[in-house]
mmCIF file as Biopython writes it, N, C-alpha, C and O atoms, coordinates in Angstrom:
data_model
#
loop_
_atom_site.group_PDB
_atom_site.id
_atom_site.type_symbol
_atom_site.label_atom_id
_atom_site.label_alt_id
_atom_site.label_comp_id
_atom_site.label_asym_id
_atom_site.label_entity_id
_atom_site.label_seq_id
_atom_site.pdbx_PDB_ins_code
_atom_site.Cartn_x
_atom_site.Cartn_y
_atom_site.Cartn_z
_atom_site.occupancy
_atom_site.B_iso_or_equiv
_atom_site.auth_seq_id
_atom_site.auth_asym_id
_atom_site.pdbx_PDB_model_num
ATOM 1   N N  . UNK A ? 1  ? 1.397   6.680  2.012  1.0 0.0 1  A 1 
ATOM 2   C CA . UNK A ? 1  ? 2.111   7.853  2.461  1.0 0.0 1  A 1 
ATOM 3   C C  . UNK A ? 1  ? 1.749   8.121  3.923  1.0 0.0 1  A 1 
ATOM 4   O O  . UNK A ? 1  ? 0.580   8.365  4.225  1.0 0.0 1  A 1 
ATOM 5   N N  . UNK A ? 2  ? 2.714   8.082  4.831  1.0 0.0 2  A 1 
ATOM 6   C CA . UNK A ? 2  ? 2.420   8.290  6.254  1.0 0.0 2  A 1 
ATOM 7   C C  . UNK A ? 2  ? 1.982   9.729  6.550  1.0 0.0 2  A 1 
ATOM 8   O O  . UNK A ? 2  ? 2.370   10.672 5.861  1.0 0.0 2  A 1 
ATOM 9   N N  . UNK A ? 3  ? 1.172   9.861  7.584  1.0 0.0 3  A 1 
ATOM 10  C CA . UNK A ? 3  ? 0.727   11.182 8.019  1.0 0.0 3  A 1 
ATOM 11  C C  . UNK A ? 3  ? 1.849   11.871 8.780  1.0 0.0 3  A 1 
ATOM 12  O O  . UNK A ? 3  ? 2.728   11.216 9.340  1.0 0.0 3  A 1 
ATOM 13  N N  . UNK A ? 4  ? 1.812   13.178 8.795  1.0 0.0 4  A 1 
ATOM 14  C CA . UNK A ? 4  ? 2.801   13.943 9.558  1.0 0.0 4  A 1 
ATOM 15  C C  . UNK A ? 4  ? 2.644   13.643 11.046 1.0 0.0 4  A 1 
ATOM 16  O O  . UNK A ? 4  ? 1.527   13.501 11.544 1.0 0.0 4  A 1 
ATOM 17  N N  . UNK A ? 5  ? 3.763   13.548 11.746 1.0 0.0 5  A 1 
ATOM 18  C CA . UNK A ? 5  ? 3.745   13.236 13.179 1.0 0.0 5  A 1 
ATOM 19  C C  . UNK A ? 5  ? 2.963   14.284 13.965 1.0 0.0 5  A 1 
ATOM 20  O O  . UNK A ? 5  ? 2.237   13.937 14.896 1.0 0.0 5  A 1 
ATOM 21  N N  . UNK A ? 6  ? 3.098   15.555 13.608 1.0 0.0 6  A 1 
ATOM 22  C CA . UNK A ? 6  ? 2.376   16.615 14.311 1.0 0.0 6  A 1 
ATOM 23  C C  . UNK A ? 6  ? 0.879   16.480 14.172 1.0 0.0 6  A 1 
ATOM 24  O O  . UNK A ? 6  ? 0.136   16.763 15.112 1.0 0.0 6  A 1 
ATOM 25  N N  . UNK A ? 7  ? 0.425   16.048 13.001 1.0 0.0 7  A 1 
ATOM 26  C CA . UNK A ? 7  ? -1.006  15.858 12.777 1.0 0.0 7  A 1 
ATOM 27  C C  . UNK A ? 7  ? -1.519  14.701 13.621 1.0 0.0 7  A 1 
ATOM 28  O O  . UNK A ? 7  ? -2.585  14.794 14.230 1.0 0.0 7  A 1 
ATOM 29  N N  . UNK A ? 8  ? -0.771  13.625 13.655 1.0 0.0 8  A 1 
ATOM 30  C CA . UNK A ? 8  ? -1.189  12.454 14.426 1.0 0.0 8  A 1 
ATOM 31  C C  . UNK A ? 8  ? -1.274  12.764 15.919 1.0 0.0 8  A 1 
ATOM 32  O O  . UNK A ? 8  ? -2.094  12.176 16.625 1.0 0.0 8  A 1 
ATOM 33  N N  . UNK A ? 9  ? -0.439  13.676 16.407 1.0 0.0 9  A 1 
ATOM 34  C CA . UNK A ? 9  ? -0.461  14.040 17.826 1.0 0.0 9  A 1 
ATOM 35  C C  . UNK A ? 9  ? -1.734  14.778 18.228 1.0 0.0 9  A 1 
ATOM 36  O O  . UNK A ? 9  ? -2.162  14.674 19.378 1.0 0.0 9  A 1 
ATOM 37  N N  . UNK A ? 10 ? -2.352  15.525 17.303 1.0 0.0 10 A 1 
ATOM 38  C CA . UNK A ? 10 ? -3.531  16.308 17.678 1.0 0.0 10 A 1 
ATOM 39  C C  . UNK A ? 10 ? -4.850  15.627 17.332 1.0 0.0 10 A 1 
ATOM 40  O O  . UNK A ? 10 ? -5.907  16.068 17.785 1.0 0.0 10 A 1 
ATOM 41  N N  . UNK A ? 11 ? -4.806  14.553 16.531 1.0 0.0 11 A 1 
ATOM 42  C CA . UNK A ? 11 ? -6.037  13.848 16.183 1.0 0.0 11 A 1 
ATOM 43  C C  . UNK A ? 11 ? -6.471  12.937 17.326 1.0 0.0 11 A 1 
ATOM 44  O O  . UNK A ? 11 ? -5.640  12.389 18.051 1.0 0.0 11 A 1 
ATOM 45  N N  . UNK A ? 12 ? -7.783  12.784 17.476 1.0 0.0 12 A 1 
ATOM 46  C CA . UNK A ? 12 ? -8.342  11.886 18.485 1.0 0.0 12 A 1 
ATOM 47  C C  . UNK A ? 12 ? -9.550  11.177 17.904 1.0 0.0 12 A 1 
ATOM 48  O O  . UNK A ? 12 ? -10.154 11.649 16.940 1.0 0.0 12 A 1 
ATOM 49  N N  . UNK A ? 13 ? -9.893  10.069 18.477 1.0 0.0 13 A 1 
ATOM 50  C CA . UNK A ? 13 ? -11.057 9.299  18.041 1.0 0.0 13 A 1 
ATOM 51  C C  . UNK A ? 13 ? -12.322 10.134 18.257 1.0 0.0 13 A 1 
ATOM 52  O O  . UNK A ? 13 ? -12.565 10.601 19.369 1.0 0.0 13 A 1 
ATOM 53  N N  . UNK A ? 14 ? -13.127 10.327 17.216 1.0 0.0 14 A 1 
ATOM 54  C CA . UNK A ? 14 ? -14.365 11.099 17.376 1.0 0.0 14 A 1 
ATOM 55  C C  . UNK A ? 14 ? -15.380 10.428 18.307 1.0 0.0 14 A 1 
ATOM 56  O O  . UNK A ? 14 ? -16.234 11.101 18.884 1.0 0.0 14 A 1 
ATOM 57  N N  . UNK A ? 15 ? -15.287 9.119  18.451 1.0 0.0 15 A 1 
ATOM 58  C CA . UNK A ? 15 ? -16.245 8.377  19.283 1.0 0.0 15 A 1 
ATOM 59  C C  . UNK A ? 15 ? -15.921 8.493  20.770 1.0 0.0 15 A 1 
ATOM 60  O O  . UNK A ? 15 ? -16.808 8.785  21.572 1.0 0.0 15 A 1 
ATOM 61  N N  . UNK A ? 16 ? -14.634 8.262  21.158 1.0 0.0 16 A 1 
ATOM 62  C CA . UNK A ? 16 ? -14.298 8.213  22.585 1.0 0.0 16 A 1 
ATOM 63  C C  . UNK A ? 16 ? -13.196 9.199  22.987 1.0 0.0 16 A 1 
ATOM 64  O O  . UNK A ? 16 ? -12.876 9.315  24.170 1.0 0.0 16 A 1 
ATOM 65  N N  . UNK A ? 17 ? -12.619 9.904  22.023 1.0 0.0 17 A 1 
ATOM 66  C CA . UNK A ? 17 ? -11.589 10.931 22.244 1.0 0.0 17 A 1 
ATOM 67  C C  . UNK A ? 17 ? -10.233 10.382 22.683 1.0 0.0 17 A 1 
ATOM 68  O O  . UNK A ? 17 ? -9.399  11.129 23.194 1.0 0.0 17 A 1 
ATOM 69  N N  . UNK A ? 18 ? -10.009 9.086  22.486 1.0 0.0 18 A 1 
ATOM 70  C CA . UNK A ? 18 ? -8.699  8.478  22.784 1.0 0.0 18 A 1 
ATOM 71  C C  . UNK A ? 18 ? -7.728  8.783  21.641 1.0 0.0 18 A 1 
ATOM 72  O O  . UNK A ? 18 ? -8.157  9.127  20.539 1.0 0.0 18 A 1 
ATOM 73  N N  . UNK A ? 19 ? -6.429  8.659  21.897 1.0 0.0 19 A 1 
ATOM 74  C CA . UNK A ? 19 ? -5.442  8.869  20.825 1.0 0.0 19 A 1 
ATOM 75  C C  . UNK A ? 19 ? -5.603  7.830  19.713 1.0 0.0 19 A 1 
ATOM 76  O O  . UNK A ? 19 ? -6.184  6.765  19.917 1.0 0.0 19 A 1 
ATOM 77  N N  . UNK A ? 20 ? -5.078  8.162  18.543 1.0 0.0 20 A 1 
ATOM 78  C CA . UNK A ? 20 ? -5.101  7.269  17.390 1.0 0.0 20 A 1 
ATOM 79  C C  . UNK A ? 20 ? -3.674  6.907  17.007 1.0 0.0 20 A 1 
ATOM 80  O O  . UNK A ? 20 ? -2.750  7.692  17.219 1.0 0.0 20 A 1 
ATOM 81  N N  . UNK A ? 21 ? -3.496  5.713  16.440 1.0 0.0 21 A 1 
ATOM 82  C CA . UNK A ? 21 ? -2.202  5.356  15.863 1.0 0.0 21 A 1 
ATOM 83  C C  . UNK A ? 21 ? -2.422  4.906  14.426 1.0 0.0 21 A 1 
ATOM 84  O O  . UNK A ? 21 ? -3.495  4.423  14.063 1.0 0.0 21 A 1 
ATOM 85  N N  . UNK A ? 22 ? -1.384  5.075  13.622 1.0 0.0 22 A 1 
ATOM 86  C CA . UNK A ? 22 ? -1.492  4.803  12.191 1.0 0.0 22 A 1 
ATOM 87  C C  . UNK A ? 22 ? -1.061  3.377  11.872 1.0 0.0 22 A 1 
ATOM 88  O O  . UNK A ? 22 ? -0.038  2.899  12.361 1.0 0.0 22 A 1 
ATOM 89  N N  . UNK A ? 23 ? -1.855  2.710  11.047 1.0 0.0 23 A 1 
ATOM 90  C CA . UNK A ? 23 ? -1.501  1.402  10.505 1.0 0.0 23 A 1 
ATOM 91  C C  . UNK A ? 23 ? -1.569  1.506  8.997  1.0 0.0 23 A 1 
ATOM 92  O O  . UNK A ? 23 ? -2.457  2.167  8.458  1.0 0.0 23 A 1 
ATOM 93  N N  . UNK A ? 24 ? -0.641  0.862  8.312  1.0 0.0 24 A 1 
ATOM 94  C CA . UNK A ? 24 ? -0.596  0.977  6.856  1.0 0.0 24 A 1 
ATOM 95  C C  . UNK A ? 24 ? -0.921  -0.321 6.132  1.0 0.0 24 A 1 
ATOM 96  O O  . UNK A ? 24 ? -1.188  -0.299 4.930  1.0 0.0 24 A 1 
ATOM 97  N N  . UNK A ? 25 ? -0.906  -1.433 6.822  1.0 0.0 25 A 1 
ATOM 98  C CA . UNK A ? 25 ? -1.181  -2.730 6.185  1.0 0.0 25 A 1 
ATOM 99  C C  . UNK A ? 25 ? -2.411  -3.361 6.780  1.0 0.0 25 A 1 
ATOM 100 O O  . UNK A ? 25 ? -2.540  -3.310 8.004  1.0 0.0 25 A 1 
ATOM 101 N N  . UNK A ? 26 ? -3.307  -3.934 6.063  1.0 0.0 26 A 1 
ATOM 102 C CA . UNK A ? 26 ? -3.326  -4.055 4.608  1.0 0.0 26 A 1 
ATOM 103 C C  . UNK A ? 26 ? -3.768  -2.777 3.902  1.0 0.0 26 A 1 
ATOM 104 O O  . UNK A ? 26 ? -3.415  -2.556 2.743  1.0 0.0 26 A 1 
ATOM 105 N N  . UNK A ? 27 ? -4.542  -1.929 4.596  1.0 0.0 27 A 1 
ATOM 106 C CA . UNK A ? 27 ? -4.941  -0.642 4.023  1.0 0.0 27 A 1 
ATOM 107 C C  . UNK A ? 27 ? -4.634  0.451  5.038  1.0 0.0 27 A 1 
ATOM 108 O O  . UNK A ? 27 ? -4.653  0.191  6.241  1.0 0.0 27 A 1 
ATOM 109 N N  . UNK A ? 28 ? -4.352  1.664  4.582  1.0 0.0 28 A 1 
ATOM 110 C CA . UNK A ? 28 ? -4.045  2.739  5.543  1.0 0.0 28 A 1 
ATOM 111 C C  . UNK A ? 28 ? -5.276  3.115  6.372  1.0 0.0 28 A 1 
ATOM 112 O O  . UNK A ? 28 ? -6.369  3.319  5.843  1.0 0.0 28 A 1 
ATOM 113 N N  . UNK A ? 29 ? -5.065  3.197  7.675  1.0 0.0 29 A 1 
ATOM 114 C CA . UNK A ? 29 ? -6.149  3.599  8.572  1.0 0.0 29 A 1 
ATOM 115 C C  . UNK A ? 29 ? -5.573  4.098  9.882  1.0 0.0 29 A 1 
ATOM 116 O O  . UNK A ? 29 ? -4.426  3.812  10.225 1.0 0.0 29 A 1 
ATOM 117 N N  . UNK A ? 30 ? -6.387  4.847  10.607 1.0 0.0 30 A 1 
ATOM 118 C CA . UNK A ? 30 ? -6.048  5.308  11.951 1.0 0.0 30 A 1 
ATOM 119 C C  . UNK A ? 30 ? -6.892  4.502  12.926 1.0 0.0 30 A 1 
ATOM 120 O O  . UNK A ? 30 ? -8.114  4.429  12.793 1.0 0.0 30 A 1 
ATOM 121 N N  . UNK A ? 31 ? -6.235  3.904  13.898 1.0 0.0 31 A 1 
ATOM 122 C CA . UNK A ? 31 ? -6.912  3.000  14.824 1.0 0.0 31 A 1 
ATOM 123 C C  . UNK A ? 31 ? -6.929  3.616  16.215 1.0 0.0 31 A 1 
ATOM 124 O O  . UNK A ? 31 ? -5.907  4.092  16.709 1.0 0.0 31 A 1 
ATOM 125 N N  . UNK A ? 32 ? -8.098  3.602  16.839 1.0 0.0 32 A 1 
ATOM 126 C CA . UNK A ? 32 ? -8.272  4.108  18.198 1.0 0.0 32 A 1 
ATOM 127 C C  . UNK A ? 32 ? -7.507  3.219  19.175 1.0 0.0 32 A 1 
ATOM 128 O O  . UNK A ? 32 ? -7.564  1.993  19.081 1.0 0.0 32 A 1 
ATOM 129 N N  . UNK A ? 33 ? -6.793  3.837  20.109 1.0 0.0 33 A 1 
ATOM 130 C CA . UNK A ? 33 ? -5.991  3.089  21.081 1.0 0.0 33 A 1 
ATOM 131 C C  . UNK A ? 33 ? -6.791  2.613  22.289 1.0 0.0 33 A 1 
ATOM 132 O O  . UNK A ? 33 ? -6.265  1.870  23.118 1.0 0.0 33 A 1 
ATOM 133 N N  . UNK A ? 34 ? -8.049  3.027  22.404 1.0 0.0 34 A 1 
ATOM 134 C CA . UNK A ? 34 ? -8.884  2.599  23.519 1.0 0.0 34 A 1 
ATOM 135 C C  . UNK A ? 34 ? -9.297  1.138  23.339 1.0 0.0 34 A 1 
ATOM 136 O O  . UNK A ? 34 ? -9.775  0.752  22.272 1.0 0.0 34 A 1 
ATOM 137 N N  . UNK A ? 35 ? -9.112  0.330  24.383 1.0 0.0 35 A 1 
ATOM 138 C CA . UNK A ? 35 ? -9.491  -1.082 24.305 1.0 0.0 35 A 1 
ATOM 139 C C  . UNK A ? 35 ? -11.003 -1.252 24.208 1.0 0.0 35 A 1 
ATOM 140 O O  . UNK A ? 35 ? -11.473 -2.233 23.632 1.0 0.0 35 A 1 
ATOM 141 N N  . UNK A ? 36 ? -11.766 -0.324 24.756 1.0 0.0 36 A 1 
ATOM 142 C CA . UNK A ? 36 ? -13.219 -0.437 24.707 1.0 0.0 36 A 1 
ATOM 143 C C  . UNK A ? 36 ? -13.810 0.045  23.387 1.0 0.0 36 A 1 
ATOM 144 O O  . UNK A ? 36 ? -14.946 -0.304 23.066 1.0 0.0 36 A 1 
ATOM 145 N N  . UNK A ? 37 ? -13.071 0.835  22.617 1.0 0.0 37 A 1 
ATOM 146 C CA . UNK A ? 37 ? -13.569 1.377  21.353 1.0 0.0 37 A 1 
ATOM 147 C C  . UNK A ? 37 ? -12.900 0.663  20.179 1.0 0.0 37 A 1 
ATOM 148 O O  . UNK A ? 37 ? -13.518 -0.186 19.537 1.0 0.0 37 A 1 
ATOM 149 N N  . UNK A ? 38 ? -11.655 1.000  19.899 1.0 0.0 38 A 1 
ATOM 150 C CA . UNK A ? 38 ? -10.880 0.316  18.875 1.0 0.0 38 A 1 
ATOM 151 C C  . UNK A ? 38 ? -11.305 0.551  17.430 1.0 0.0 38 A 1 
ATOM 152 O O  . UNK A ? 38 ? -10.899 -0.205 16.546 1.0 0.0 38 A 1 
ATOM 153 N N  . UNK A ? 39 ? -12.114 1.580  17.165 1.0 0.0 39 A 1 
ATOM 154 C CA . UNK A ? 39 ? -12.544 1.836  15.795 1.0 0.0 39 A 1 
ATOM 155 C C  . UNK A ? 39 ? -11.349 2.131  14.892 1.0 0.0 39 A 1 
ATOM 156 O O  . UNK A ? 39 ? -10.353 2.705  15.334 1.0 0.0 39 A 1 
ATOM 157 N N  . UNK A ? 40 ? -11.456 1.734  13.625 1.0 0.0 40 A 1 
ATOM 158 C CA . UNK A ? 40 ? -10.404 1.972  12.634 1.0 0.0 40 A 1 
ATOM 159 C C  . UNK A ? 40 ? -10.974 2.872  11.547 1.0 0.0 40 A 1 
ATOM 160 O O  . UNK A ? 40 ? -11.920 2.502  10.852 1.0 0.0 40 A 1 
ATOM 161 N N  . UNK A ? 41 ? -10.389 4.053  11.408 1.0 0.0 41 A 1 
ATOM 162 C CA . UNK A ? 41 ? -10.856 5.053  10.450 1.0 0.0 41 A 1 
ATOM 163 C C  . UNK A ? 41 ? -10.010 4.997  9.185  1.0 0.0 41 A 1 
ATOM 164 O O  . UNK A ? 41 ? -8.783  4.969  9.276  1.0 0.0 41 A 1 
ATOM 165 N N  . UNK A ? 42 ? -10.630 4.979  8.008  1.0 0.0 42 A 1 
ATOM 166 C CA . UNK A ? 42 ? -9.855  4.885  6.764  1.0 0.0 42 A 1 
ATOM 167 C C  . UNK A ? 42 ? -9.086  6.175  6.472  1.0 0.0 42 A 1 
ATOM 168 O O  . UNK A ? 42 ? -9.474  7.265  6.892  1.0 0.0 42 A 1 
ATOM 169 N N  . UNK A ? 43 ? -7.989  6.012  5.743  1.0 0.0 43 A 1 
ATOM 170 C CA . UNK A ? 43 ? -7.231  7.148  5.223  1.0 0.0 43 A 1 
ATOM 171 C C  . UNK A ? 43 ? -7.303  7.029  3.705  1.0 0.0 43 A 1 
ATOM 172 O O  . UNK A ? 43 ? -6.786  6.075  3.124  1.0 0.0 43 A 1 
ATOM 173 N N  . UNK A ? 44 ? -7.943  7.998  3.071  1.0 0.0 44 A 1 
ATOM 174 C CA . UNK A ? 44 ? -8.126  7.966  1.615  1.0 0.0 44 A 1 
ATOM 175 C C  . UNK A ? 44 ? -7.346  9.103  0.974  1.0 0.0 44 A 1 
ATOM 176 O O  . UNK A ? 44 ? -7.551  10.272 1.300  1.0 0.0 44 A 1 
ATOM 177 N N  . UNK A ? 45 ? -6.461  8.755  0.070  1.0 0.0 45 A 1 
ATOM 178 C CA . UNK A ? 45 ? -5.619  9.740  -0.619 1.0 0.0 45 A 1 
ATOM 179 C C  . UNK A ? 45 ? -4.866  10.630 0.362  1.0 0.0 45 A 1 
ATOM 180 O O  . UNK A ? 45 ? -4.697  11.826 0.125  1.0 0.0 45 A 1 
ATOM 181 N N  . UNK A ? 46 ? -4.412  10.034 1.473  1.0 0.0 46 A 1 
ATOM 182 C CA . UNK A ? 46 ? -3.646  10.761 2.470  1.0 0.0 46 A 1 
ATOM 183 C C  . UNK A ? 46 ? -4.472  11.603 3.426  1.0 0.0 46 A 1 
ATOM 184 O O  . UNK A ? 46 ? -3.917  12.347 4.235  1.0 0.0 46 A 1 
ATOM 185 N N  . UNK A ? 47 ? -5.814  11.492 3.342  1.0 0.0 47 A 1 
ATOM 186 C CA . UNK A ? 47 ? -6.705  12.291 4.185  1.0 0.0 47 A 1 
ATOM 187 C C  . UNK A ? 47 ? -7.485  11.362 5.121  1.0 0.0 47 A 1 
ATOM 188 O O  . UNK A ? 47 ? -8.217  10.493 4.647  1.0 0.0 47 A 1 
ATOM 189 N N  . UNK A ? 48 ? -7.341  11.531 6.447  1.0 0.0 48 A 1 
ATOM 190 C CA . UNK A ? 48 ? -8.097  10.703 7.384  1.0 0.0 48 A 1 
ATOM 191 C C  . UNK A ? 48 ? -9.595  11.021 7.311  1.0 0.0 48 A 1 
ATOM 192 O O  . UNK A ? 48 ? -9.995  12.185 7.318  1.0 0.0 48 A 1 
ATOM 193 N N  . UNK A ? 49 ? -10.405 9.976  7.242  1.0 0.0 49 A 1 
ATOM 194 C CA . UNK A ? 49 ? -11.858 10.131 7.231  1.0 0.0 49 A 1 
ATOM 195 C C  . UNK A ? 49 ? -12.342 9.795  8.638  1.0 0.0 49 A 1 
ATOM 196 O O  . UNK A ? 49 ? -12.602 8.635  8.956  1.0 0.0 49 A 1 
ATOM 197 N N  . UNK A ? 50 ? -12.458 10.824 9.475  1.0 0.0 50 A 1 
ATOM 198 C CA . UNK A ? 50 ? -12.787 10.618 10.892 1.0 0.0 50 A 1 
ATOM 199 C C  . UNK A ? 50 ? -14.294 10.725 11.132 1.0 0.0 50 A 1 
ATOM 200 O O  . UNK A ? 50 ? -14.762 11.554 11.912 1.0 0.0 50 A 1 
ATOM 201 N N  . UNK A ? 51 ? -15.021 9.878  10.450 1.0 0.0 51 A 1 
ATOM 202 C CA . UNK A ? 51 ? -16.468 9.784  10.612 1.0 0.0 51 A 1 
ATOM 203 C C  . UNK A ? 51 ? -16.786 8.413  11.209 1.0 0.0 51 A 1 
ATOM 204 O O  . UNK A ? 51 ? -16.357 7.388  10.679 1.0 0.0 51 A 1 
ATOM 205 N N  . UNK A ? 52 ? -17.527 8.398  12.296 1.0 0.0 52 A 1 
ATOM 206 C CA . UNK A ? 52 ? -17.861 7.139  12.957 1.0 0.0 52 A 1 
ATOM 207 C C  . UNK A ? 52 ? -18.590 6.208  12.003 1.0 0.0 52 A 1 
ATOM 208 O O  . UNK A ? 52 ? -18.378 4.996  12.045 1.0 0.0 52 A 1 
ATOM 209 N N  . UNK A ? 53 ? -19.440 6.748  11.149 1.0 0.0 53 A 1 
ATOM 210 C CA . UNK A ? 53 ? -20.182 5.917  10.184 1.0 0.0 53 A 1 
ATOM 211 C C  . UNK A ? 53 ? -19.273 5.250  9.159  1.0 0.0 53 A 1 
ATOM 212 O O  . UNK A ? 53 ? -19.649 4.228  8.587  1.0 0.0 53 A 1 
ATOM 213 N N  . UNK A ? 54 ? -18.098 5.797  8.916  1.0 0.0 54 A 1 
ATOM 214 C CA . UNK A ? 54 ? -17.141 5.252  7.952  1.0 0.0 54 A 1 
ATOM 215 C C  . UNK A ? 54 ? -16.135 4.298  8.606  1.0 0.0 54 A 1 
ATOM 216 O O  . UNK A ? 54 ? -15.395 3.605  7.908  1.0 0.0 54 A 1 
ATOM 217 N N  . UNK A ? 55 ? -16.107 4.262  9.925  1.0 0.0 55 A 1 
ATOM 218 C CA . UNK A ? 55 ? -15.114 3.464  10.652 1.0 0.0 55 A 1 
ATOM 219 C C  . UNK A ? 55 ? -15.437 1.973  10.609 1.0 0.0 55 A 1 
ATOM 220 O O  . UNK A ? 55 ? -16.592 1.563  10.494 1.0 0.0 55 A 1 
ATOM 221 N N  . UNK A ? 56 ? -14.385 1.191  10.705 1.0 0.0 56 A 1 
ATOM 222 C CA . UNK A ? 56 ? -14.500 -0.262 10.762 1.0 0.0 56 A 1 
ATOM 223 C C  . UNK A ? 56 ? -14.488 -0.673 12.238 1.0 0.0 56 A 1 
ATOM 224 O O  . UNK A ? 56 ? -13.630 -0.238 13.006 1.0 0.0 56 A 1 
ATOM 225 N N  . UNK A ? 57 ? -15.436 -1.504 12.616 1.0 0.0 57 A 1 
ATOM 226 C CA . UNK A ? 57 ? -15.499 -2.002 14.002 1.0 0.0 57 A 1 
ATOM 227 C C  . UNK A ? 57 ? -14.440 -3.079 14.200 1.0 0.0 57 A 1 
ATOM 228 O O  . UNK A ? 57 ? -14.148 -3.834 13.273 1.0 0.0 57 A 1 
ATOM 229 N N  . UNK A ? 58 ? -13.861 -3.159 15.398 1.0 0.0 58 A 1 
ATOM 230 C CA . UNK A ? 58 ? -12.849 -4.206 15.646 1.0 0.0 58 A 1 
ATOM 231 C C  . UNK A ? 58 ? -13.471 -5.589 15.557 1.0 0.0 58 A 1 
ATOM 232 O O  . UNK A ? 58 ? -14.659 -5.777 15.817 1.0 0.0 58 A 1 
ATOM 233 N N  . UNK A ? 59 ? -12.644 -6.547 15.184 1.0 0.0 59 A 1 
ATOM 234 C CA . UNK A ? 59 ? -13.128 -7.940 15.045 1.0 0.0 59 A 1 
ATOM 235 C C  . UNK A ? 59 ? -13.340 -8.594 16.391 1.0 0.0 59 A 1 
ATOM 236 O O  . UNK A ? 59 ? -13.742 -9.756 16.456 1.0 0.0 59 A 1 
#
């Protein structure tokens, strides 16, 4: 289930404060748009988990 566009506009990466974009495949997550950060935060049951400790580091 995609997040509301208004919500996505106000969310930012907790680590570097860059904007986030939503990816749904293979699992739903919000990905930091900063090239130096790039953390991917999980979305569980439609709720973004914006905790750095829960984020996936880029490959």
